[in-house]
C-alpha positions as a printed NumPy array, in Angstrom:
array([[-22.28 , -22.768,  73.271],
       [-21.028, -24.373,  70.047],
       [-19.065, -27.551,  69.674],
       [-15.328, -27.668,  68.969],
       [-14.017, -29.175,  65.756],
       [-12.971, -32.296,  67.687],
       [-16.476, -32.609,  69.181],
       [-18.101, -32.264,  65.76 ],
       [-15.814, -34.983,  64.346],
       [-16.467, -37.253,  67.352],
       [-20.213, -36.649,  67.782],
       [-21.324, -36.008,  64.203],
       [-18.722, -36.947,  61.578],
       [-16.086, -35.497,  59.296],
       [-18.739, -35.383,  56.56 ],
       [-20.975, -33.231,  58.75 ],
       [-18.037, -30.969,  59.634],
       [-17.117, -30.524,  55.948],
       [-20.77 , -29.701,  55.153],
       [-20.816, -26.975,  57.836],
       [-17.399, -25.741,  56.791],
       [-18.433, -25.395,  53.146],
       [-21.651, -23.6  ,  54.042],
       [-19.9  , -21.124,  56.354],
       [-16.873, -20.51 ,  54.114],
       [-18.926, -19.919,  50.963],
       [-21.177, -17.489,  52.857],
       [-18.166, -15.701,  54.367],
       [-16.545, -15.387,  50.938],
       [-19.472, -13.205,  49.845],
       [-17.808, -10.46 ,  51.891],
       [-15.169,  -9.129,  49.52 ],
       [-13.212,  -7.19 ,  52.154],
       [-11.907,  -9.905,  54.42 ],
       [ -9.078, -12.333,  54.991],
       [ -9.971, -15.948,  55.656],
       [ -7.538, -18.544,  56.905],
       [ -8.627, -22.032,  55.874],
       [ -7.55 , -25.415,  57.133],
       [ -5.96 , -27.907,  54.765],
       [ -9.219, -29.676,  53.964],
       [-11.267, -26.612,  53.038],
       [ -9.39 , -25.785,  49.821],
       [ -9.69 , -29.464,  48.935],
       [-13.482, -29.001,  48.636],
       [-14.262, -28.214,  45.004],
       [-17.022, -25.673,  45.691],
       [-14.826, -23.669,  48.061],
       [-11.761, -23.906,  45.812],
       [-13.682, -22.789,  42.699],
       [-15.212, -19.816,  44.518],
       [-11.804, -18.727,  45.782],
       [-10.031, -19.186,  42.459],
       [-12.732, -17.385,  40.472],
       [-13.42 , -14.456,  42.805],
       [-10.619, -14.042,  45.334],
       [ -6.864, -14.096,  45.84 ],
       [ -5.415, -17.204,  47.445],
       [ -2.095, -17.965,  49.073],
       [ -0.706, -21.422,  49.712],
       [  1.6  , -21.279,  52.718],
       [  3.882, -24.228,  52.065],
       [  6.478, -25.874,  54.293],
       [  8.639, -28.938,  53.949],
       [  7.211, -32.235,  55.157],
       [  9.337, -32.371,  58.314],
       [  8.111, -28.938,  59.425],
       [  4.5  , -29.78 ,  58.575],
       [  4.594, -33.019,  60.578],
       [  6.113, -31.226,  63.572],
       [  3.468, -28.472,  63.504],
       [  0.563, -30.837,  62.936],
       [  1.646, -33.173,  65.737],
       [  1.9  , -30.217,  68.174],
       [ -1.677, -29.149,  67.425],
       [ -4.251, -31.387,  69.121],
       [ -7.135, -29.568,  67.385],
       [ -6.746, -31.594,  64.181],
       [ -9.018, -34.61 ,  64.611],
       [ -8.311, -36.158,  61.219],
       [ -4.541, -35.703,  61.395],
       [ -4.302, -36.911,  64.983],
       [ -5.673, -40.314,  63.981],
       [ -3.168, -40.852,  61.171],
       [  0.326, -42.287,  61.24 ],
       [  3.133, -40.089,  59.926],
       [  3.138, -42.079,  56.684],
       [ -0.625, -41.644,  56.249],
       [ -0.34 , -37.964,  57.089],
       [  2.384, -37.464,  54.478],
       [  0.166, -39.228,  51.92 ],
       [ -2.73 , -36.894,  52.806],
       [ -0.469, -33.851,  52.456],
       [  0.757, -35.067,  49.052],
       [ -2.829, -35.652,  47.916],
       [ -3.936, -32.188,  49.029],
       [ -0.946, -30.461,  47.426],
       [ -2.427, -31.349,  44.043],
       [ -5.142, -28.799,  44.814],
       [ -3.027, -26.356,  46.782],
       [ -0.925, -25.669,  43.667],
       [ -4.055, -24.082,  42.174],
       [ -3.757, -21.159,  44.605],
       [ -2.811, -17.813,  43.066],
       [  0.412, -17.624,  45.056],
       [  2.681, -20.124,  46.758],
       [  4.631, -18.781,  49.711],
       [  7.45 , -21.032,  50.898],
       [  7.456, -20.626,  54.662],
       [ 10.575, -22.649,  55.418],
       [ 13.176, -20.651,  57.342],
       [ 11.012, -17.501,  57.505],
       [  9.613, -15.788,  60.566],
       [  5.918, -15.008,  60.762],
       [  6.639, -11.365,  59.933],
       [  8.703, -12.328,  56.878],
       [  5.844, -14.531,  55.681],
       [  3.41 , -11.642,  56.138],
       [  5.779,  -9.396,  54.154],
       [  5.951, -11.981,  51.34 ],
       [  2.165, -12.208,  51.223],
       [  1.843,  -8.42 ,  51.227],
       [  4.386,  -7.998,  48.394],
       [  2.655, -10.681,  46.315],
       [ -0.759,  -9.096,  46.881],
       [  0.465,  -5.589,  46.07 ],
       [  1.906,  -6.876,  42.761],
       [ -1.598,  -7.778,  41.507]])
């Protein structure tokens, strides 16, 4: 049985987790007929980001800071975020947004249902 993300962070390190993540994501991206949902840190990794930008279609699902904080705080499976204060978390989000803007499409998810977000993604993808 494999370890959870929290267990990898606690027993190995974030560096080890990011190494595994990069290895698995880059290998998975070799399959051209798939959809991959990445966590906030994955697109921050240059190798992953370059592969996606050069060979795939990417969508940045953006929300306002208040919504992001609420969602992140509800999810206990985010070992890095769970150790940060709200101020530190907002700083991390701002730092990561500098790379997120490099995605092919930005979908503003504020005030939309999950189905409306899916429709927005589908319309954007079909327009390619």
